[in-house]
C-alpha positions in Angstrom: 32.2 299.5 31.8 29.4 301.9 30.8 31.2 302.9 27.6 31.6 299.3 26.6 27.9 298.6 27.4 26.8 301.6 25.4 28.9 300.5 22.4 27.3 297.0 22.6 23.8 298.4 22.8 24.5 300.7 19.8 25.8 297.8 17.8 22.8 295.7 18.7 20.4 298.4 17.8 22.2 299.1 14.5 22.4 295.4 13.8 18.7 295.0 14.4 17.8 297.7 11.9 20.1 296.2 9.4 18.9 292.7 10.0 15.5 293.9 8.7 17.2 295.5 5.6 19.2 292.3 5.1 16.0 290.2 5.0 14.3 292.7 2.7 17.2 293.3 0.3 18.9 290.0 0.2 17.0 287.1 1.7 13.4 288.0 0.7 13.6 286.6 -2.9 14.6 283.2 -1.5 13.3 283.3 2.0 10.9 280.4 1.7 13.7 278.2 0.4 16.5 279.2 2.7 14.6 280.2 5.8 14.6 276.7 7.3 18.3 276.0 6.6 19.9 279.4 7.5 17.7 280.6 10.4 20.2 280.3 13.2 23.2 281.2 11.0 21.6 284.6 10.2 21.2 285.3 13.9 24.9 284.8 14.5 26.1 286.6 11.3 24.0 289.8 11.5 24.9 291.2 14.9 28.3 292.7 14.1 29.2 291.7 10.5 26.1 293.2 8.7 26.7 296.9 9.7 30.3 296.7 8.3 29.8 294.6 5.2 26.4 295.3 3.7 26.6 299.1 3.5 28.6 298.4 0.3 26.2 298.1 -2.7 28.5 295.9 -4.7 28.9 293.5 -1.7 25.1 293.4 -1.3 24.6 292.6 -5.0 27.2 289.9 -4.9 25.9 288.4 -1.7 22.4 288.3 -3.2 23.7 286.5 -6.3 25.4 283.9 -4.1 22.3 283.4 -2.0 20.2 282.8 -5.2 22.7 280.2 -6.4 22.5 278.5 -3.0 18.7 278.6 -3.0 18.6 277.0 -6.5 20.7 274.1 -5.2 18.5 273.8 -2.2 15.5 273.2 -4.6 17.0 269.7 -5.3 16.6 268.7 -1.7 13.2 267.6 -0.6 11.7 269.7 2.2 11.6 266.8 4.6 15.3 266.3 4.1 16.4 269.9 4.8 18.1 270.7 8.0 19.5 273.8 9.8 23.1 274.5 8.9 25.6 274.3 11.7 26.8 277.8 12.5 30.4 276.5 12.6 30.0 276.1 8.8 27.3 278.6 7.9 28.7 281.7 9.7 32.2 281.8 8.1 30.7 281.0 4.7 28.1 283.8 5.0 30.8 286.2 6.0 32.7 285.5 2.8 30.0 285.2 0.2 29.6 288.9 -0.4 33.3 289.3 -1.2 33.9 286.3 -3.5 33.9 287.5 -7.1 35.1 284.3 -8.7 32.2 282.0 -9.6 34.2 278.8 -9.3 35.4 279.5 -5.7 31.9 280.7 -4.8 30.5 277.4 -6.2 32.6 275.4 -3.8 31.3 277.5 -0.8 27.7 277.2 -1.9 28.2 273.4 -2.5 29.5 273.0 1.0 26.6 275.1 2.4 24.2 272.8 0.4 25.7 269.6 1.8 25.3 271.1 5.3 21.6 271.7 4.5 20.6 268.1 4.0 20.2 265.3 6.5 21.6 262.9 3.9 24.9 264.8 3.3 25.4 266.9 6.5 28.0 264.3 7.6 30.2 265.4 4.6 30.2 269.0 5.6 33.3 269.3 7.9 33.8 272.8 9.4 37.5 272.5 8.4 36.5 272.5 4.7 35.8 276.2 4.9 39.4 276.9 5.5 40.5 274.5 2.8 38.4 276.4 0.2 40.0 279.6 1.3 43.4 278.2 0.5 42.5 277.3 -3.1 43.3 279.3 -6.1 40.9 279.4 -9.0 43.1 276.8 -10.9 43.2 274.6 -7.9 39.4 274.8 -7.6 39.2 273.5 -11.2 41.6 270.7 -10.3 39.3 269.7 -7.4 36.4 269.4 -9.8 38.5 267.4 -12.2 39.2 264.9 -9.4 35.6 264.0 -8.8 35.2 260.2 -9.0 38.9 259.7 -9.5 41.2 257.8 -7.2 44.6 258.9 -8.5 46.6 261.1 -10.9 49.4 259.5 -12.9 52.7 261.3 -13.1 56.3 260.8 -14.2 59.6 262.5 -13.7 62.7 262.9 -15.9 66.0 261.7 -14.2 69.3 262.4 -15.9 72.1 260.3 -14.6 75.8 261.1 -15.3 78.8 258.9 -15.4 79.5 259.3 -11.7 76.0 257.9 -10.9 74.8 261.3 -9.7 71.5 262.5 -11.1 69.3 265.5 -11.5 65.5 265.7 -12.1 64.7 268.7 -14.2 61.1 267.5 -14.3 59.3 266.1 -11.3 55.9 264.5 -11.0 54.4 265.9 -14.3 50.8 265.0 -15.1 48.4 265.4 -18.0 46.0 267.6 -16.0 46.6 270.6 -18.3 45.4 268.5 -21.3 42.1 267.7 -19.5 41.2 271.1 -18.0 41.9 274.7 -18.8 44.3 276.4 -16.3 45.0 280.1 -16.2 48.6 279.3 -15.3 49.5 275.8 -16.4 53.1 276.4 -15.6 52.1 276.4 -11.9 50.7 272.9 -12.0 53.4 271.5 -9.7 52.8 274.3 -7.2 49.1 273.6 -7.2 49.6 269.9 -6.7 52.1 270.5 -3.9 49.5 272.7 -2.2 46.9 270.0 -2.5 49.4 267.6 -0.9 50.1 270.0 1.9 46.3 270.3 2.5 46.0 266.5 2.9 43.9 266.1 -0.3 46.6 264.3 -2.3 49.5 262.1 -1.2 52.6 261.1 -3.2 54.8 259.9 -0.4 54.1 256.2 -1.1 56.8 255.7 -3.7 54.6 253.4 -5.7 53.6 253.3 -9.4 50.9 251.5 -11.3 51.9 248.0 -12.6 50.1 248.5 -15.9 52.9 250.6 -17.6 50.7 251.2 -20.7 48.9 253.7 -18.5 52.0 255.9 -18.6 52.4 255.9 -22.4 50.7 259.3 -23.0 52.9 260.8 -20.3 56.0 259.3 -21.9 55.0 260.6 -25.3 54.6 264.1 -24.0 57.6 264.4 -21.7 60.3 262.1 -23.1 63.4 263.9 -24.3 65.8 263.2 -27.1 69.4 262.6 -26.2 70.5 265.4 -28.5 68.5 268.0 -26.6 70.5 267.4 -23.4 73.2 270.0 -23.2 75.7 268.1 -21.0 77.3 264.7 -20.7 75.1 262.0 -19.2 75.0 258.2 -19.0 71.3 257.6 -19.3 67.8 259.1 -18.9 65.2 257.4 -16.7 61.5 258.2 -16.3 60.5 257.3 -12.8 56.7 256.6 -12.6 54.4 257.4 -9.8 50.9 258.7 -9.0 49.2 261.2 -6.7 46.8 259.2 -4.5 43.6 261.0 -3.5 43.4 260.5 0.3 40.2 259.5 2.2 40.2 263.0 3.6 40.6 264.4 0.1 37.7 262.3 -1.3 35.4 263.6 1.5 36.4 267.2 0.7 35.9 266.6 -3.1 32.4 265.2 -2.4 
């Protein structure tokens, strides 16, 4: 028991020393802005995480950069509207900020932190959203931003039917997302959308399509195939239409 107690005391003492350094090196430039919102979060974070993470100079610089980005977003919130961030949201985000090198993923985390910092939007900041952001690739983060103020994404498939009535679908649920945003790996679009479906952000299980078929014309122009291109016997080609619906949960996450 005494060894465990000594270890705890050492950690606390080390943590206390580093808390001071943390405020001086990282928080000080923005302390007036973020002090009200992150006060209790810092107390939870610094006891054990700080001694491990912030001895690395690159992590410190990156963490400071993310805090400044957060502080800039906070400036848009009136002081009387600012509130203390729930540690359930603030602590896991703070633990990650120093190690996030991609600006687009970091932006999602600081946006969530900002929502949790205002009485007007704190209801939108669900603790589970932290884990959702962790599951996103950079391309998926771009798709999330593309979905702002949208309700659905149109898609079509290519169905090749042979004389026996059997069919294959060499193309399934293709969209025009890659024409609207730049993806690092556009060939992975289907994987990205499947992941967003698995996260509950999108749903395509409804089996419906939009009654205004002119909406699908750009998709048909891009993905329709000529009969001569098909390298085997077939009876006909169909283009099943559908759409990815953004769920209520997904809309809350996107906000």
